[in-house]
KOLVO-270557 format. One line per field, with one value per residue (C-alpha): residue number from 1; residue in one letter; x, z, y. Coordinates in nm, 4 decimals. Example, Ala and Ser with C-alpha at 12.3 -4.5 7.8 and 13.67 -1.06 7.14 Angstrom:
num <- (1;2) .
residuo <- (a;s) .
c1 <- (1.2300;1.3670) .
c3 <- (0.7800;0.7140) .
c2 <- (-0.4500;-0.1060) .
This chain:
num <- (1;2;3;4;5;6;7;8;9;10;11;12;13;14;15;16;17;18;19;20;21;22;23;24;25;26;27;28;29;30;31;32;33;34;35;36;37;38;39;40;41;42;43;44;45;46;47;48;49;50;51;52;53;54;55;56;57;58;59;60;61;62;63;64;65;66;67;68;69;70;71;72;73;74;75;76;77;78;79;80;81;82;83;84;85;86;87;88;89;90;91;92;93;94;95;96;97;98;99;100;101;102;103;104;105;106;107;108;109;110;111;112) .
residuo <- (m;h;i;q;i;t;p;e;n;l;l;i;q;l;g;y;p;t;t;p;v;t;i;t;q;m;e;g;i;i;a;a;t;s;g;f;d;t;f;s;k;h;i;l;s;l;h;d;e;l;k;h;y;g;g;y;i;a;m;s;n;s;s;q;h;l;k;i;k;t;e;h;s;r;a;e;d;i;e;p;f;v;a;a;l;e;s;w;s;e;k;y;k;v;t;l;q;k;v;e;g;k;q;t;f;y;i;l;g;l;a;a) .
c1 <- (9.6281;9.8388;9.6785;9.8046;9.7909;9.7709;9.7465;9.3874;9.2639;9.4472;9.2799;8.9384;8.9948;9.1032;8.7975;8.9577;8.8345;9.0557;9.1455;9.4687;9.5798;9.5156;9.6669;9.9827;9.9989;9.9582;10.2219;10.4617;10.3818;10.4411;10.7725;10.8877;10.7994;11.0814;10.9702;10.6097;10.5291;10.6410;10.3771;10.1257;9.8546;9.8563;9.7751;9.4109;9.3706;9.5350;9.2978;9.0007;9.1369;9.2075;8.8445;8.7606;8.9808;8.8679;9.1731;9.2326;9.4994;9.5179;9.7476;9.9520;9.9378;10.2694;10.4777;10.5066;10.3890;10.0712;9.9703;9.7904;9.5818;9.3214;9.1099;9.0795;9.2501;9.1769;9.4541;9.2104;9.1033;9.4541;9.6246;9.4478;9.4989;9.8736;9.8958;9.7303;9.9558;10.2737;10.1725;10.1196;10.4474;10.6444;10.4728;10.5460;10.8741;10.7495;10.9092;10.6701;10.7442;10.5314;10.4466;10.5392;10.2407;9.9839;9.8429;9.9665;10.2209;10.3837;10.4540;10.8177;10.8738;11.0478;11.2706;11.6403) .
c3 <- (8.1986;8.1696;8.0007;8.1173;7.8365;7.9760;7.7682;7.8853;7.7938;7.4605;7.3776;7.4639;7.2570;6.9570;6.9866;7.1333;7.4272;7.7350;7.7739;7.9164;7.5594;7.4174;7.7223;7.6870;7.3139;7.3753;7.6500;7.3999;7.1398;7.3907;7.5001;7.1379;7.0386;7.1230;7.3086;7.3248;7.6364;7.4609;7.1859;7.3108;7.4037;7.0443;6.9043;7.0067;6.8244;6.5157;6.5338;6.5407;6.2544;6.0316;6.0561;5.8276;5.5629;5.6046;5.8166;6.1566;6.4027;6.5014;6.6586;6.4071;6.4053;6.2233;6.4003;6.7526;6.6436;6.6013;6.2391;6.0599;5.7658;5.5122;5.3006;5.0231;4.6940;4.4877;4.4859;4.5600;4.8767;4.9821;4.9373;5.2263;5.4494;5.3806;5.4168;5.7614;5.8654;5.7462;5.9175;6.2477;6.2076;6.1456;6.4257;6.6914;6.5350;6.5009;6.2593;6.0397;5.8147;5.5045;5.4031;5.0392;4.8063;5.0755;5.2414;5.5776;5.8049;6.1279;6.4154;6.4996;6.7603;6.8030;6.5178;6.5976) .
c2 <- (12.8009;12.4868;12.1897;11.8509;11.5973;11.2448;10.9276;10.8865;11.2338;11.2260;10.8957;11.0371;11.3530;11.1444;10.9197;10.6065;10.4004;10.4067;10.0419;9.8996;9.8196;10.1676;10.3377;10.1269;10.2037;10.5782;10.5711;10.4119;10.6768;10.9562;10.8008;10.7594;11.1186;11.3592;11.6703;11.5501;11.7544;12.0729;12.0590;11.8004;12.0505;12.1769;11.8308;11.8719;12.2031;12.0514;11.7551;11.9934;12.2036;11.9046;11.7909;12.0851;11.9236;11.5647;11.4875;11.3380;11.2281;10.8616;10.6075;10.4160;10.0374;10.0086;10.2747;10.4118;10.7553;10.9473;10.9662;11.2444;11.1393;11.2451;11.0177;11.2765;11.2042;11.5170;11.7791;12.0628;11.8814;11.7778;12.1159;12.2961;11.9910;11.9878;12.3683;12.3556;12.0681;12.2413;12.5662;12.3813;12.1933;12.5139;12.7075;12.4449;12.3213;11.9650;11.7216;11.5255;11.2302;11.1784;10.8234;10.7812;10.7523;10.8390;11.1473;11.0214;11.1876;11.0737;11.3113;11.2354;11.5060;11.8375;11.9445;11.9007) .
């Protein structure tokens, strides 16, 4: 089964309203993320998995990328979050960029 990820259904799955503004923002994120179509269907399963670790995937307001974030600050809470994220990144060959000093990562696209 092939899952088609559109800006609208990605917004809905991530908990956003589908307004002209959010659709335009998501379209920009998709366009700026190299190889997005290759791994896009796996973003939803990652989003579900990260909920177990207090994490989530969201649109960034400061960058044209999806961001992955946790609000936890204790190492014992952050370690499984980061491990799940790194496992997903390696499995689907997706490059992530960590924001210095925060438990926030940007999905940049397929690894070169």
